[in-house]
C-alpha positions in Angstrom: 149.6 103.3 79.3 148.1 99.8 79.1 147.0 100.1 82.7 145.3 103.4 82.0 143.5 102.0 79.0 142.3 99.0 81.1 141.1 101.4 83.8 139.2 103.5 81.3 137.5 100.5 79.6 136.5 99.2 83.1 135.2 102.8 84.1 133.2 102.9 80.7 131.8 99.3 81.1 130.8 100.0 84.7 128.9 103.3 83.9 127.3 101.7 80.8 126.0 98.7 83.0 124.8 101.2 85.7 122.8 103.1 83.1 120.7 99.9 82.6 119.9 99.6 86.3 116.8 101.2 88.0 117.1 103.6 90.9 116.2 101.0 93.4 118.7 98.6 92.0 121.5 101.2 92.3 120.5 102.0 95.8 120.5 98.3 96.6 124.0 98.0 95.2 125.2 101.0 97.3 123.7 99.5 100.5 125.3 96.0 99.6 128.7 97.5 99.1 128.2 99.7 102.2 128.6 102.9 100.1 125.2 104.4 101.0 126.5 106.3 104.1 129.2 108.0 102.1 126.6 109.0 99.5 124.3 110.4 102.2 127.3 112.3 103.8 128.2 113.9 100.4 124.6 114.9 99.8 124.4 116.4 103.2 127.7 118.5 102.3 126.1 119.5 99.0 123.2 120.8 100.7 125.2 122.7 103.2 127.4 124.5 100.6 124.6 125.2 98.1 124.4 128.8 99.0 128.1 129.4 99.3 129.4 131.8 96.6 133.0 131.9 95.2 134.6 134.9 93.2 136.6 134.1 90.1 139.7 134.8 92.1 138.7 132.2 94.9 137.9 129.7 92.1 141.4 130.1 90.6 142.9 129.8 94.1 140.8 126.6 94.7 142.3 125.0 91.6 145.8 126.0 92.6 145.3 124.7 96.1 143.9 121.2 94.8 147.0 121.1 92.4 149.3 121.8 95.4 147.5 119.2 97.6 148.3 116.5 95.1 151.8 117.8 94.1 150.8 118.7 90.6 153.6 120.9 90.0 153.6 120.9 86.2 150.9 120.6 83.5 152.4 117.2 82.5 151.9 115.8 86.0 148.5 117.3 86.1 147.3 115.8 82.9 148.8 112.4 83.9 147.0 112.6 87.3 143.8 113.4 85.6 144.1 110.5 83.3 144.9 108.2 86.1 141.8 109.3 88.0 139.6 109.4 84.8 138.9 113.2 85.4 138.5 116.0 82.9 139.6 119.5 83.5 136.1 120.5 84.2 135.7 117.8 86.9 138.8 118.8 88.5 137.7 122.3 88.6 134.5 121.3 90.1 136.1 119.2 92.8 138.5 122.1 93.7 135.6 124.6 94.0 133.5 122.2 96.1 136.4 121.5 98.4 136.8 125.5 98.6 133.3 126.0 99.4 133.4 123.4 102.2 136.2 125.2 103.9 134.3 128.4 103.5 131.3 127.0 104.9 133.3 125.8 108.0 134.7 129.2 108.4 131.4 131.0 108.1 129.5 128.5 110.5 132.2 128.1 113.3 135.0 130.4 112.7 133.4 133.3 114.8 133.3 131.4 118.1 136.4 129.3 117.6 138.3 131.1 120.3 135.7 130.1 122.9 135.8 126.6 121.6 139.4 126.5 121.8 139.4 127.6 125.6 136.9 124.8 126.1 139.2 122.2 124.6 142.6 123.7 125.6 143.2 121.6 128.6 142.9 118.4 126.5 145.0 119.8 123.7 147.9 120.7 126.0 150.8 118.6 125.6 153.2 117.0 128.2 156.5 115.3 128.6 156.7 113.0 131.4 158.7 110.3 133.0 156.9 106.9 133.9 157.9 103.7 135.6 155.2 101.0 135.8 155.3 97.8 137.7 152.8 95.3 139.2 154.8 95.0 142.4 154.0 97.6 145.1 157.1 96.8 147.1 159.2 97.3 143.9 157.4 100.6 143.3 158.0 101.8 146.8 161.7 101.0 146.6 162.0 102.8 143.2 160.3 105.9 144.6 162.6 106.1 147.7 165.7 105.7 145.5 164.7 108.5 143.1 163.8 110.7 146.2 167.1 110.0 147.9 168.9 110.6 144.7 170.6 107.1 144.7 169.7 106.5 141.1 168.2 108.6 138.4 164.6 108.2 137.0 166.0 107.1 133.7 168.3 104.4 135.3 165.4 102.8 137.3 163.1 103.0 134.3 165.4 101.0 132.2 165.9 98.4 134.9 162.4 98.0 136.3 159.6 99.5 134.0 157.5 97.0 132.3 156.3 99.2 129.4 157.9 100.5 126.2 159.1 103.5 128.2 161.8 101.3 129.6 163.5 101.8 126.1 163.5 105.6 126.5 164.7 106.1 130.0 161.1 106.4 131.1 160.4 109.4 128.9 157.1 109.7 127.2 155.9 112.5 124.9 155.3 115.0 124.0 151.6 113.7 123.9 148.2 115.5 124.2 146.6 115.1 127.7 143.5 113.8 125.9 145.4 110.9 124.3 146.6 109.2 127.7 144.7 107.5 130.3 142.2 109.9 131.9 143.3 109.4 135.5 147.0 109.9 134.5 146.0 113.0 132.4 144.3 114.4 135.5 147.3 113.8 137.8 149.6 115.4 135.2 147.4 118.4 134.7 147.6 119.2 138.3 151.3 118.6 139.0 154.2 121.0 138.9 157.1 120.2 136.6 159.8 118.0 138.2 157.4 117.0 141.1 157.9 113.4 141.7 154.5 111.6 142.4 154.4 108.6 145.0 153.4 105.1 143.7 149.8 105.3 142.2 147.5 102.5 141.3 146.5 102.8 137.6 144.3 99.9 136.5 146.6 96.8 136.7 149.8 98.8 137.1 151.5 100.7 140.1 153.1 103.8 138.4 155.6 106.3 139.4 155.2 109.7 137.4 157.1 112.9 137.0 156.0 115.8 134.9 159.0 117.0 133.0 157.4 119.8 130.9 153.9 121.2 130.1 153.6 122.5 126.5 150.5 124.7 126.5 148.4 124.5 123.2 148.0 127.7 121.2 145.4 128.6 118.6 147.8 128.7 115.7 146.6 127.9 112.0 147.1 124.2 112.4 145.0 123.9 115.5 142.4 126.4 114.1 141.9 124.1 111.1 141.8 121.1 113.4 139.1 122.6 115.5 137.0 123.7 112.5 137.3 120.1 111.3 136.2 118.8 114.7 133.2 121.2 114.8 132.2 120.3 111.2 132.6 116.4 111.7 130.3 116.6 115.0 127.6 118.6 113.0 127.9 116.2 109.9 127.5 113.1 112.2 124.4 114.7 113.9 122.9 115.7 110.5 123.5 112.1 109.1 122.0 110.6 112.4 118.9 112.8 111.9 118.6 111.6 108.3 118.9 107.9 109.3 116.2 108.5 112.1 113.8 110.0 109.9 114.0 107.3 107.3 113.5 104.5 109.9 
């Protein structure tokens, strides 16, 4: 309880001090503490959702969703969390509704063409499981390749013995990982390869790599991916809006 009281006192003291500052002084503080970009971002969001309406049922659902987000499963937990964050019930409700309106704005703005955007991004979102051996010796790489081809040793055995990356600890297996998260050249190779096809030694920056695609896991537009793509479109839009704002004020 002492920590909460101290926090409340600090909050009250800070807000009291700020009330004596001019607008220019507050802006200077925001810039000094590098909080101005965050303020601009929130103002852009407020402008975007200003015309979004919520029904009483949606407002109730918004509060329930926010409580679930913070695992406020009882009234006691909820009140304790509000005290710790110096929030009133009204402020909690306002935060919940704002968050709900933002999600509604995303859906209204980009939900209609999300299928097309998904197919545009699909090849990057596809995941792969692949086997990898890397070395900086072309002679060793060629010897490994011929041993695997001839069935003298398994890929995993040779990876443990020769690979010079962390994949040596996993029998050469990597993944599942999204194609967009790996080296562009390696992603291109894997995207055009059939499962279980062993590729000959290939130069990849400072390494000689031997790669075999084990499995391709095509991405699907499920609820998780849908939300991710909506957030992606929104973040790109928000970044452009903030850049326009900064440009117009320089």
